[in-house]
PyMOL Python script that loads the backbone (N, CA, C, O; Angstrom):
from pymol import cmd

cmd.read_pdbstr("""\
ATOM      1  N   MET A   1      -0.357  -3.954   1.695  1.00  0.00           N
ATOM      2  CA  MET A   1      -0.044  -4.300   0.332  1.00  0.00           C
ATOM      3  C   MET A   1      -0.172  -3.089  -0.584  1.00  0.00           C
ATOM      4  O   MET A   1       0.645  -2.904  -1.486  1.00  0.00           O
ATOM      5  N   ALA A   2      -1.193  -2.263  -0.360  1.00  0.00           N
ATOM      6  CA  ALA A   2      -1.371  -1.077  -1.202  1.00  0.00           C
ATOM      7  C   ALA A   2      -0.148  -0.175  -1.125  1.00  0.00           C
ATOM      8  O   ALA A   2       0.258   0.415  -2.127  1.00  0.00           O
ATOM      9  N   LEU A   3       0.434  -0.068   0.056  1.00  0.00           N
ATOM     10  CA  LEU A   3       1.619   0.773   0.223  1.00  0.00           C
ATOM     11  C   LEU A   3       2.732   0.314  -0.715  1.00  0.00           C
ATOM     12  O   LEU A   3       3.356   1.137  -1.384  1.00  0.00           O
ATOM     13  N   LEU A   4       2.980  -0.974  -0.767  1.00  0.00           N
ATOM     14  CA  LEU A   4       4.042  -1.493  -1.630  1.00  0.00           C
ATOM     15  C   LEU A   4       3.709  -1.311  -3.103  1.00  0.00           C
ATOM     16  O   LEU A   4       4.601  -1.052  -3.911  1.00  0.00           O
ATOM     17  N   GLN A   5       2.436  -1.443  -3.461  1.00  0.00           N
ATOM     18  CA  GLN A   5       2.036  -1.250  -4.850  1.00  0.00           C
ATOM     19  C   GLN A   5       2.173   0.214  -5.264  1.00  0.00           C
ATOM     20  O   GLN A   5       2.664   0.508  -6.355  1.00  0.00           O
ATOM     21  N   ILE A   6       1.746   1.121  -4.407  1.00  0.00           N
ATOM     22  CA  ILE A   6       1.876   2.550  -4.701  1.00  0.00           C
ATOM     23  C   ILE A   6       3.348   2.920  -4.822  1.00  0.00           C
ATOM     24  O   ILE A   6       3.744   3.619  -5.755  1.00  0.00           O
ATOM     25  N   LEU A   7       4.144   2.456  -3.894  1.00  0.00           N
ATOM     26  CA  LEU A   7       5.568   2.755  -3.906  1.00  0.00           C
ATOM     27  C   LEU A   7       6.244   2.181  -5.153  1.00  0.00           C
ATOM     28  O   LEU A   7       7.054   2.858  -5.786  1.00  0.00           O
ATOM     29  N   SER A   8       5.918   0.950  -5.504  1.00  0.00           N
ATOM     30  CA  SER A   8       6.492   0.322  -6.700  1.00  0.00           C
ATOM     31  C   SER A   8       6.120   1.089  -7.965  1.00  0.00           C
ATOM     32  O   SER A   8       6.951   1.282  -8.852  1.00  0.00           O
ATOM     33  N   ALA A   9       4.865   1.524  -8.038  1.00  0.00           N
ATOM     34  CA  ALA A   9       4.428   2.294  -9.205  1.00  0.00           C
ATOM     35  C   ALA A   9       5.195   3.609  -9.293  1.00  0.00           C
ATOM     36  O   ALA A   9       5.613   4.022 -10.375  1.00  0.00           O
ATOM     37  N   ARG A  10       5.375   4.256  -8.158  1.00  0.00           N
ATOM     38  CA  ARG A  10       6.096   5.535  -8.171  1.00  0.00           C
ATOM     39  C   ARG A  10       7.549   5.327  -8.594  1.00  0.00           C
ATOM     40  O   ARG A  10       8.073   6.088  -9.407  1.00  0.00           O
ATOM     41  N   LEU A  11       8.196   4.306  -8.050  1.00  0.00           N
ATOM     42  CA  LEU A  11       9.590   4.045  -8.412  1.00  0.00           C
ATOM     43  C   LEU A  11       9.736   3.673  -9.880  1.00  0.00           C
ATOM     44  O   LEU A  11      10.769   3.938 -10.495  1.00  0.00           O
ATOM     45  N   SER A  12       8.691   3.056 -10.443  1.00  0.00           N
ATOM     46  CA  SER A  12       8.706   2.650 -11.856  1.00  0.00           C
ATOM     47  C   SER A  12       8.218   3.745 -12.780  1.00  0.00           C
ATOM     48  O   SER A  12       8.179   3.573 -13.998  1.00  0.00           O
ATOM     49  N   GLN A  13       7.845   4.876 -12.193  1.00  0.00           N
ATOM     50  CA  GLN A  13       7.322   6.027 -12.937  1.00  0.00           C
ATOM     51  C   GLN A  13       6.035   5.690 -13.691  1.00  0.00           C
ATOM     52  O   GLN A  13       5.800   6.173 -14.799  1.00  0.00           O
ATOM     53  N   VAL A  14       5.206   4.849 -13.062  1.00  0.00           N
ATOM     54  CA  VAL A  14       3.881   4.543 -13.609  1.00  0.00           C
ATOM     55  C   VAL A  14       2.975   5.722 -13.285  1.00  0.00           C
ATOM     56  O   VAL A  14       2.914   6.162 -12.137  1.00  0.00           O
ATOM     57  N   ASN A  15       2.277   6.231 -14.281  1.00  0.00           N
ATOM     58  CA  ASN A  15       1.448   7.422 -14.104  1.00  0.00           C
ATOM     59  C   ASN A  15       0.022   7.121 -13.666  1.00  0.00           C
ATOM     60  O   ASN A  15      -0.658   8.007 -13.147  1.00  0.00           O
ATOM     61  N   CYS A  16      -0.441   5.905 -13.861  1.00  0.00           N
ATOM     62  CA  CYS A  16      -1.814   5.564 -13.518  1.00  0.00           C
ATOM     63  C   CYS A  16      -1.837   4.199 -12.833  1.00  0.00           C
ATOM     64  O   CYS A  16      -1.314   3.217 -13.361  1.00  0.00           O
ATOM     65  N   LEU A  17      -2.439   4.154 -11.670  1.00  0.00           N
ATOM     66  CA  LEU A  17      -2.548   2.918 -10.905  1.00  0.00           C
ATOM     67  C   LEU A  17      -4.008   2.779 -10.495  1.00  0.00           C
ATOM     68  O   LEU A  17      -4.570   3.701  -9.904  1.00  0.00           O
ATOM     69  N   VAL A  18      -4.630   1.646 -10.797  1.00  0.00           N
ATOM     70  CA  VAL A  18      -6.058   1.441 -10.522  1.00  0.00           C
ATOM     71  C   VAL A  18      -6.210   0.454  -9.376  1.00  0.00           C
ATOM     72  O   VAL A  18      -5.647  -0.640  -9.399  1.00  0.00           O
ATOM     73  N   PHE A  19      -6.985   0.861  -8.366  1.00  0.00           N
ATOM     74  CA  PHE A  19      -7.315  -0.009  -7.252  1.00  0.00           C
ATOM     75  C   PHE A  19      -8.818  -0.247  -7.244  1.00  0.00           C
ATOM     76  O   PHE A  19      -9.595   0.685  -7.450  1.00  0.00           O
ATOM     77  N   HIS A  20      -9.225  -1.470  -7.010  1.00  0.00           N
ATOM     78  CA  HIS A  20     -10.635  -1.807  -6.853  1.00  0.00           C
ATOM     79  C   HIS A  20     -10.868  -2.102  -5.380  1.00  0.00           C
ATOM     80  O   HIS A  20     -10.338  -3.069  -4.833  1.00  0.00           O
ATOM     81  N   ARG A  21     -11.668  -1.256  -4.750  1.00  0.00           N
ATOM     82  CA  ARG A  21     -11.943  -1.410  -3.325  1.00  0.00           C
ATOM     83  C   ARG A  21     -13.376  -1.890  -3.159  1.00  0.00           C
ATOM     84  O   ARG A  21     -14.273  -1.448  -3.878  1.00  0.00           O
ATOM     85  N   SER A  22     -13.587  -2.782  -2.225  1.00  0.00           N
ATOM     86  CA  SER A  22     -14.923  -3.354  -2.061  1.00  0.00           C
ATOM     87  C   SER A  22     -15.727  -2.694  -0.950  1.00  0.00           C
ATOM     88  O   SER A  22     -16.939  -2.894  -0.861  1.00  0.00           O
ATOM     89  N   ASP A  23     -15.070  -1.912  -0.103  1.00  0.00           N
ATOM     90  CA  ASP A  23     -15.810  -1.303   1.004  1.00  0.00           C
ATOM     91  C   ASP A  23     -15.077  -0.062   1.517  1.00  0.00           C
ATOM     92  O   ASP A  23     -14.003   0.291   1.030  1.00  0.00           O
ATOM     93  N   ALA A  24     -15.680   0.586   2.505  1.00  0.00           N
ATOM     94  CA  ALA A  24     -15.101   1.816   3.063  1.00  0.00           C
ATOM     95  C   ALA A  24     -13.760   1.551   3.730  1.00  0.00           C
ATOM     96  O   ALA A  24     -12.868   2.398   3.675  1.00  0.00           O
ATOM     97  N   ILE A  25     -13.605   0.414   4.348  1.00  0.00           N
ATOM     98  CA  ILE A  25     -12.337   0.085   5.012  1.00  0.00           C
ATOM     99  C   ILE A  25     -11.214   0.006   3.979  1.00  0.00           C
ATOM    100  O   ILE A  25     -10.105   0.480   4.223  1.00  0.00           O
ATOM    101  N   GLY A  26     -11.503  -0.588   2.837  1.00  0.00           N
ATOM    102  CA  GLY A  26     -10.505  -0.650   1.767  1.00  0.00           C
ATOM    103  C   GLY A  26     -10.109   0.738   1.292  1.00  0.00           C
ATOM    104  O   GLY A  26      -8.938   0.993   1.010  1.00  0.00           O
ATOM    105  N   SER A  27     -11.079   1.629   1.204  1.00  0.00           N
ATOM    106  CA  SER A  27     -10.793   3.010   0.792  1.00  0.00           C
ATOM    107  C   SER A  27      -9.937   3.723   1.828  1.00  0.00           C
ATOM    108  O   SER A  27      -9.012   4.458   1.482  1.00  0.00           O
ATOM    109  N   GLU A  28     -10.249   3.501   3.100  1.00  0.00           N
ATOM    110  CA  GLU A  28      -9.464   4.116   4.178  1.00  0.00           C
ATOM    111  C   GLU A  28      -8.039   3.585   4.179  1.00  0.00           C
ATOM    112  O   GLU A  28      -7.087   4.351   4.336  1.00  0.00           O
ATOM    113  N   ASN A  29      -7.891   2.281   4.006  1.00  0.00           N
ATOM    114  CA  ASN A  29      -6.551   1.683   3.980  1.00  0.00           C
ATOM    115  C   ASN A  29      -5.726   2.214   2.814  1.00  0.00           C
ATOM    116  O   ASN A  29      -4.527   2.460   2.953  1.00  0.00           O
ATOM    117  N   LEU A  30      -6.372   2.389   1.669  1.00  0.00           N
ATOM    118  CA  LEU A  30      -5.681   2.931   0.500  1.00  0.00           C
ATOM    119  C   LEU A  30      -5.237   4.368   0.757  1.00  0.00           C
ATOM    120  O   LEU A  30      -4.111   4.741   0.426  1.00  0.00           O
ATOM    121  N   ALA A  31      -6.117   5.173   1.344  1.00  0.00           N
ATOM    122  CA  ALA A  31      -5.767   6.561   1.659  1.00  0.00           C
ATOM    123  C   ALA A  31      -4.614   6.626   2.653  1.00  0.00           C
ATOM    124  O   ALA A  31      -3.724   7.466   2.519  1.00  0.00           O
ATOM    125  N   THR A  32      -4.626   5.751   3.640  1.00  0.00           N
ATOM    126  CA  THR A  32      -3.542   5.702   4.628  1.00  0.00           C
ATOM    127  C   THR A  32      -2.220   5.326   3.956  1.00  0.00           C
ATOM    128  O   THR A  32      -1.183   5.928   4.232  1.00  0.00           O
ATOM    129  N   ALA A  33      -2.266   4.339   3.083  1.00  0.00           N
ATOM    130  CA  ALA A  33      -1.055   3.930   2.368  1.00  0.00           C
ATOM    131  C   ALA A  33      -0.493   5.078   1.539  1.00  0.00           C
ATOM    132  O   ALA A  33       0.717   5.304   1.517  1.00  0.00           O
ATOM    133  N   GLN A  34      -1.376   5.800   0.858  1.00  0.00           N
ATOM    134  CA  GLN A  34      -0.928   6.936   0.039  1.00  0.00           C
ATOM    135  C   GLN A  34      -0.290   8.011   0.911  1.00  0.00           C
ATOM    136  O   GLN A  34       0.724   8.597   0.531  1.00  0.00           O
ATOM    137  N   GLN A  35      -0.872   8.273   2.070  1.00  0.00           N
ATOM    138  CA  GLN A  35      -0.316   9.272   2.983  1.00  0.00           C
ATOM    139  C   GLN A  35       1.063   8.854   3.480  1.00  0.00           C
ATOM    140  O   GLN A  35       1.969   9.683   3.565  1.00  0.00           O
ATOM    141  N   ILE A  36       1.227   7.585   3.807  1.00  0.00           N
ATOM    142  CA  ILE A  36       2.529   7.098   4.287  1.00  0.00           C
ATOM    143  C   ILE A  36       3.591   7.266   3.201  1.00  0.00           C
ATOM    144  O   ILE A  36       4.704   7.715   3.475  1.00  0.00           O
ATOM    145  N   VAL A  37       3.241   6.903   1.972  1.00  0.00           N
ATOM    146  CA  VAL A  37       4.204   7.051   0.873  1.00  0.00           C
ATOM    147  C   VAL A  37       4.565   8.527   0.688  1.00  0.00           C
ATOM    148  O   VAL A  37       5.741   8.877   0.592  1.00  0.00           O
ATOM    149  N   ASP A  38       3.543   9.386   0.640  1.00  0.00           N
ATOM    150  CA  ASP A  38       3.777  10.809   0.384  1.00  0.00           C
ATOM    151  C   ASP A  38       4.482  11.523   1.532  1.00  0.00           C
ATOM    152  O   ASP A  38       5.344  12.372   1.304  1.00  0.00           O
ATOM    153  N   ARG A  39       4.121  11.181   2.753  1.00  0.00           N
ATOM    154  CA  ARG A  39       4.623  11.913   3.919  1.00  0.00           C
ATOM    155  C   ARG A  39       5.914  11.314   4.482  1.00  0.00           C
ATOM    156  O   ARG A  39       6.837  12.045   4.841  1.00  0.00           O
ATOM    157  N   ASP A  40       5.975   9.981   4.556  1.00  0.00           N
ATOM    158  CA  ASP A  40       7.068   9.335   5.282  1.00  0.00           C
ATOM    159  C   ASP A  40       8.139   8.685   4.403  1.00  0.00           C
ATOM    160  O   ASP A  40       9.306   8.623   4.791  1.00  0.00           O
ATOM    161  N   LEU A  41       7.755   8.211   3.244  1.00  0.00           N
ATOM    162  CA  LEU A  41       8.706   7.441   2.445  1.00  0.00           C
ATOM    163  C   LEU A  41       9.334   8.238   1.304  1.00  0.00           C
ATOM    164  O   LEU A  41      10.546   8.170   1.101  1.00  0.00           O
ATOM    165  N   VAL A  42       8.535   8.984   0.566  1.00  0.00           N
ATOM    166  CA  VAL A  42       9.048   9.739  -0.576  1.00  0.00           C
ATOM    167  C   VAL A  42       8.440  11.143  -0.561  1.00  0.00           C
ATOM    168  O   VAL A  42       7.673  11.497  -1.457  1.00  0.00           O
ATOM    169  N   PRO A  43       8.777  11.937   0.445  1.00  0.00           N
ATOM    170  CA  PRO A  43       8.209  13.289   0.492  1.00  0.00           C
ATOM    171  C   PRO A  43       8.679  14.129  -0.689  1.00  0.00           C
ATOM    172  O   PRO A  43       9.856  14.118  -1.051  1.00  0.00           O
ATOM    173  N   ASP A  44       7.751  14.846  -1.274  1.00  0.00           N
ATOM    174  CA  ASP A  44       8.048  15.746  -2.406  1.00  0.00           C
ATOM    175  C   ASP A  44       8.704  15.024  -3.579  1.00  0.00           C
ATOM    176  O   ASP A  44       9.428  15.638  -4.362  1.00  0.00           O
ATOM    177  N   ASN A  45       8.449  13.713  -3.700  1.00  0.00           N
ATOM    178  CA  ASN A  45       9.057  12.914  -4.779  1.00  0.00           C
ATOM    179  C   ASN A  45      10.570  13.054  -4.828  1.00  0.00           C
ATOM    180  O   ASN A  45      11.174  12.985  -5.898  1.00  0.00           O
ATOM    181  N   SER A  46      11.175  13.251  -3.670  1.00  0.00           N
ATOM    182  CA  SER A  46      12.618  13.425  -3.613  1.00  0.00           C
ATOM    183  C   SER A  46      13.325  12.094  -3.901  1.00  0.00           C
ATOM    184  O   SER A  46      12.764  11.025  -3.662  1.00  0.00           O
ATOM    185  N   PRO A  47      14.537  12.164  -4.407  1.00  0.00           N
ATOM    186  CA  PRO A  47      15.297  10.939  -4.674  1.00  0.00           C
ATOM    187  C   PRO A  47      15.535  10.164  -3.376  1.00  0.00           C
ATOM    188  O   PRO A  47      15.790  10.751  -2.325  1.00  0.00           O
ATOM    189  N   VAL A  48      15.448   8.860  -3.468  1.00  0.00           N
ATOM    190  CA  VAL A  48      15.633   8.029  -2.290  1.00  0.00           C
ATOM    191  C   VAL A  48      16.195   6.675  -2.719  1.00  0.00           C
ATOM    192  O   VAL A  48      15.868   6.171  -3.793  1.00  0.00           O
ATOM    193  N   LYS A  49      17.030   6.101  -1.885  1.00  0.00           N
ATOM    194  CA  LYS A  49      17.597   4.789  -2.173  1.00  0.00           C
ATOM    195  C   LYS A  49      16.591   3.707  -1.765  1.00  0.00           C
ATOM    196  O   LYS A  49      15.921   3.821  -0.738  1.00  0.00           O
ATOM    197  N   VAL A  50      16.500   2.674  -2.574  1.00  0.00           N
ATOM    198  CA  VAL A  50      15.574   1.581  -2.280  1.00  0.00           C
ATOM    199  C   VAL A  50      15.923   0.925  -0.946  1.00  0.00           C
ATOM    200  O   VAL A  50      15.026   0.542  -0.196  1.00  0.00           O
ATOM    201  N   SER A  51      17.197   0.794  -0.646  1.00  0.00           N
ATOM    202  CA  SER A  51      17.597   0.187   0.627  1.00  0.00           C
ATOM    203  C   SER A  51      17.087   1.007   1.809  1.00  0.00           C
ATOM    204  O   SER A  51      16.716   0.445   2.839  1.00  0.00           O
ATOM    205  N   ALA A  52      17.066   2.323   1.666  1.00  0.00           N
ATOM    206  CA  ALA A  52      16.537   3.182   2.728  1.00  0.00           C
ATOM    207  C   ALA A  52      15.030   3.001   2.865  1.00  0.00           C
ATOM    208  O   ALA A  52      14.502   3.008   3.976  1.00  0.00           O
ATOM    209  N   LEU A  53      14.337   2.839   1.741  1.00  0.00           N
ATOM    210  CA  LEU A  53      12.895   2.593   1.781  1.00  0.00           C
ATOM    211  C   LEU A  53      12.577   1.285   2.492  1.00  0.00           C
ATOM    212  O   LEU A  53      11.660   1.219   3.311  1.00  0.00           O
ATOM    213  N   VAL A  54      13.333   0.257   2.175  1.00  0.00           N
ATOM    214  CA  VAL A  54      13.121  -1.048   2.813  1.00  0.00           C
ATOM    215  C   VAL A  54      13.313  -0.930   4.319  1.00  0.00           C
ATOM    216  O   VAL A  54      12.522  -1.472   5.090  1.00  0.00           O
ATOM    217  N   GLU A  55      14.340  -0.239   4.733  1.00  0.00           N
ATOM    218  CA  GLU A  55      14.589  -0.052   6.167  1.00  0.00           C
ATOM    219  C   GLU A  55      13.448   0.714   6.834  1.00  0.00           C
ATOM    220  O   GLU A  55      13.019   0.351   7.929  1.00  0.00           O
ATOM    221  N   LYS A  56      12.955   1.767   6.187  1.00  0.00           N
ATOM    222  CA  LYS A  56      11.860   2.550   6.751  1.00  0.00           C
ATOM    223  C   LYS A  56      10.587   1.711   6.875  1.00  0.00           C
ATOM    224  O   LYS A  56       9.908   1.755   7.901  1.00  0.00           O
ATOM    225  N   ILE A  57      10.269   0.956   5.839  1.00  0.00           N
ATOM    226  CA  ILE A  57       9.061   0.121   5.862  1.00  0.00           C
ATOM    227  C   ILE A  57       9.191  -0.953   6.936  1.00  0.00           C
ATOM    228  O   ILE A  57       8.238  -1.215   7.670  1.00  0.00           O
ATOM    229  N   HIS A  58      10.348  -1.567   7.031  1.00  0.00           N
ATOM    230  CA  HIS A  58      10.577  -2.587   8.054  1.00  0.00           C
ATOM    231  C   HIS A  58      10.413  -1.998   9.453  1.00  0.00           C
ATOM    232  O   HIS A  58       9.843  -2.640  10.336  1.00  0.00           O
ATOM    233  N   ALA A  59      10.907  -0.784   9.655  1.00  0.00           N
ATOM    234  CA  ALA A  59      10.830  -0.129  10.964  1.00  0.00           C
ATOM    235  C   ALA A  59       9.387   0.202  11.361  1.00  0.00           C
ATOM    236  O   ALA A  59       9.103   0.395  12.543  1.00  0.00           O
ATOM    237  N   MET A  60       8.483   0.267  10.392  1.00  0.00           N
ATOM    238  CA  MET A  60       7.076   0.557  10.697  1.00  0.00           C
ATOM    239  C   MET A  60       6.361  -0.637  11.316  1.00  0.00           C
ATOM    240  O   MET A  60       5.252  -0.501  11.832  1.00  0.00           O
ATOM    241  N   GLU A  61       6.987  -1.796  11.267  1.00  0.00           N
ATOM    242  CA  GLU A  61       6.488  -3.026  11.900  1.00  0.00           C
ATOM    243  C   GLU A  61       5.051  -3.359  11.524  1.00  0.00           C
ATOM    244  O   GLU A  61       4.216  -3.618  12.391  1.00  0.00           O
ATOM    245  N   PHE A  62       4.773  -3.351  10.226  1.00  0.00           N
ATOM    246  CA  PHE A  62       3.459  -3.749   9.756  1.00  0.00           C
ATOM    247  C   PHE A  62       3.229  -5.222  10.058  1.00  0.00           C
ATOM    248  O   PHE A  62       4.154  -6.027   9.950  1.00  0.00           O
ATOM    249  N   PRO A  63       1.999  -5.588  10.438  1.00  0.00           N
ATOM    250  CA  PRO A  63       1.714  -7.016  10.633  1.00  0.00           C
ATOM    251  C   PRO A  63       1.510  -7.668   9.268  1.00  0.00           C
ATOM    252  O   PRO A  63       0.624  -7.261   8.516  1.00  0.00           O
ATOM    253  N   TRP A  64       2.305  -8.656   8.947  1.00  0.00           N
ATOM    254  CA  TRP A  64       2.187  -9.341   7.667  1.00  0.00           C
ATOM    255  C   TRP A  64       1.388 -10.609   7.886  1.00  0.00           C
ATOM    256  O   TRP A  64       1.621 -11.354   8.838  1.00  0.00           O
ATOM    257  N   GLY A  65       0.455 -10.839   7.004  1.00  0.00           N
ATOM    258  CA  GLY A  65      -0.384 -12.032   7.101  1.00  0.00           C
ATOM    259  C   GLY A  65       0.132 -13.120   6.175  1.00  0.00           C
ATOM    260  O   GLY A  65       1.303 -13.150   5.796  1.00  0.00           O
ATOM    261  N   PHE A  66      -0.777 -14.004   5.829  1.00  0.00           N
ATOM    262  CA  PHE A  66      -0.447 -15.110   4.945  1.00  0.00           C
ATOM    263  C   PHE A  66      -1.292 -15.000   3.689  1.00  0.00           C
ATOM    264  O   PHE A  66      -2.428 -14.528   3.738  1.00  0.00           O
ATOM    265  N   SER A  67      -0.750 -15.425   2.586  1.00  0.00           N
ATOM    266  CA  SER A  67      -1.463 -15.377   1.321  1.00  0.00           C
ATOM    267  C   SER A  67      -2.675 -16.281   1.363  1.00  0.00           C
ATOM    268  O   SER A  67      -2.640 -17.364   1.947  1.00  0.00           O
ATOM    269  N   ASP A  68      -3.759 -15.822   0.730  1.00  0.00           N
ATOM    270  CA  ASP A  68      -4.934 -16.680   0.590  1.00  0.00           C
ATOM    271  C   ASP A  68      -4.903 -17.406  -0.752  1.00  0.00           C
ATOM    272  O   ASP A  68      -5.854 -18.096  -1.119  1.00  0.00           O
ATOM    273  N   GLY A  69      -3.798 -17.243  -1.478  1.00  0.00           N
ATOM    274  CA  GLY A  69      -3.594 -17.984  -2.702  1.00  0.00           C
ATOM    275  C   GLY A  69      -4.105 -17.317  -3.969  1.00  0.00           C
ATOM    276  O   GLY A  69      -4.000 -17.894  -5.051  1.00  0.00           O
ATOM    277  N   ASN A  70      -4.652 -16.122  -3.858  1.00  0.00           N
ATOM    278  CA  ASN A  70      -5.154 -15.518  -5.107  1.00  0.00           C
ATOM    279  C   ASN A  70      -4.153 -14.556  -5.695  1.00  0.00           C
ATOM    280  O   ASN A  70      -4.410 -13.961  -6.742  1.00  0.00           O
TER     281      ASN A  70
END
""", "prot")
cmd.dss("prot")
cmd.show_as("cartoon", "prot")
cmd.util.cbc("prot")
cmd.orient("prot")
C-alpha cells in the first residue's frame, strides 16, 4: 500500500507525505516501497505513462490482501 501512496503523491506533485509506522517492520516496508518507486518505477523522476506504471506494478505480483475495513 505504501508503494501506491508514494507513487500517487509523486504523480500528484505532493511535496510532503507523512507515514505513521508502528514498528520496525513498517519502517522496513516503507523503505522498500520507496526504493521500488525510485529504482524501478520512476527512476530519476523521468516522465512515465500511468498505463506503463500499472503494468510494471502488476508484473511484480504483489500479494494483495483484504481490507480490514478501516
